[in-house]
N, C-alpha and C positions, 0 to 999 in steps of 0.2 A: 621631699623631706627628711627622708632617710638620710642623705647629703646633707644638709643643713642641723640634724642632730652633730652628725659626727664633728663638723668646724665649729660646734659648740662647745662639743666636749673638747675637743683640741685646744681650744681657747682657752677653757678652764684648766687645763693641766698646765697648760705654759704661766699661766695668773701663777699657780701653788708652787713653778719652780720659780720662778722671778721673786716670790717672797721668802724663799729661803734664804738666800746669803746675794747679796749687794754685789759680790765679786763677780766676771766673768771673763776676767785674763788668768789664766792656772800660771803662767808663766811669773808675771805681774805678782799676783796673790804670795805665791811662793818665797821670790824674794823679799819683797814689804812687810807683809802680814807674816808668813809664817817664820821664815829664820828673821826679818827683822825687827819684828812684834813679837811673837809668841816664844819665839826661842833665842833672842837675842843676848842672854846669858846665858845661853846653853841649855844643857838639859840632860834626860837620860832615855837610851834609844829606847824604843816601847818592847820590841821583840825580845830583846837579848839583854836590855836593862845594865847597858854600859854607860857610863858616863862621858857627857864630852863637854869643851866649852864655847865651842863654835863651829861652823858646819867647814867641813873639809872632805876628801876625798874617800874617807872611809865613812863618812856620815851621809845617806839620801835620803830624800822623804819618800814614805808611801803610802798609798792608799787602802787602807782595809779591805772596802769594795773594791776591786780592782777596777783602773779604767779600762782594763781590756774587757771584762765585763760591761760595761759601758757601752763601750764601742759594738758592741755583740747587741746590746738590746737596742741602740740606737739606727743599727747598720748604716754607720756615717763612714766606713771605709778605714781607712791606715789611719794610726795616729795622728800622721800630718793632715790628712783629708778632714778628719774629725775637727781639729783644732781651728781646721780655714774654712770652715763651711758650717760648722753647728753650733750655733750660738747654745741650744741645750746642754750640748757636750761640755762646754768652756764652762757654764753655769757648775754643771755636776761636778766637774774635777775642780772646781776653786773653793768647795766647799772645806772649810777647815777643820769641821769634827769628823772627819773622813780622812784626814791625814794626818800621819805620825812620824817620827825620826825614826830612820831604821840604820844597822850597819847595813854596807853596800853591800856585801859580801853573801850575807844573807838574805836580804831582799832580791837578790839575783836569781835565787835557789826557790824564793818562797812564791812571787810575785803571780805567777801561771796556775798555781795548788788551790785547791778550797779548802775551807777550814772546816772540822767536822771529828767524830768520836770514831776512834781507829779501836781503838780497846787499851787498858795498861799494860796488857802481855806483851805489846811493840816497845821495844827498847827506843830510849829514847834518843834522840840527837842534837845537832845543834842549839844551842839556848832553850835545852828541855823539851824543845818541840817531838811530838812522834808523829811518822809518817809512815802513808802506806800506798804505794802509786802516787795518786797527784792529792791526796787528803792528807791536810796536818792536823794533828789535835794540840790545839798551845796549850803551857801550863795555866793549871790550875788559876793564878792570880790575874791573870789579862782575858781570860775565857770570858767573861761578862763583857769586858772592855768590846771585845769584838762583838759580840752580842748585841749591844745597845747599837754599835756603830752601824751593822747590818742592816737592824731593822729600823734604824735613822733614814737611811738613805732609799730604803724600800716605802717608808711611810712621806718621806718629804718629795720622792720623785716618781714614785710609782713604778719603780726596778724592781724585779724578778728578785725573789730570798736565794740566795745562793749557800747550798745547802740545808740540812734540815732543819724545819721551823723547831721541832721538837726539842733537839739541841741547844738551838738559841736560845730558846726559852728557859731550859732546864739551864745554861749556862748562866742567865741573867738573873736565876735567883741563886745560884751557887756562889757565884761571884757578886753580890751586890759594889754597887759605885763607892770606889775609895775614897780618900778626900782629896788624895791626886787628882783625880778622875772629876770631881765636883768642884776643883779650884780651876781646872784645866775649862772646863766646859760654861766657866765663869768667865774667864778671860777669854774666850771665844764669842761668847754673847757680847762681850764688850767691845771687840774690834770687826766683829759681823753681823751683831745683830738680831740675832735667836739662839737659844738653846737647842739642846739636844732634848729633847722632852722623855727620852727612856732613863737617861740620868735623873731628870728632875723629878720624874715619876716613874721608875721601874715597873712599877703593877702595871702601867698601861701594856705593857706587851702580853699581859694575860689575855688582852681583846683581840690579839691578832690569830 
């Protein structure tokens, strides 16, 4: 009976993932929908706010909720193993709500770090981030964006919250959704078929 219950729960969780995004091919999603639809006319990098007109060697994609955190949670192996063998991994890493354009050099330094508060006494580094060991404190104008992306991934895919929930809730309040974030959310809804509920209703974070 206990094993049957586990199977039912697992089935329900898989249904939740299926419902979140219709995409399950990260490579195709990036090429066709991220760069091809969402940023076909260029844009501004998320972390460093640098304008670009098209994808190039200096611009890359970045998963706010790192794909390495997803691999660790799913225990699916190396990046290649996860892509080849885990349908859940492919769906999670295809979710446009968690992908942003980034400066390639900054992304190399950022991707293995977690977001959190390190204190304003720490000197600002590249792109106005403050770093203490493997902890990064974002600039004020994207704290809320980061919080809402991480909370969305947690709620949508039952992924663990990376960082302090208190920090994320506070950032969500201090940096409410901007017009740009709201518009991007609408565009992704048109492409992918769902919204980030923490952008449309930021107060929902209070119940976590």
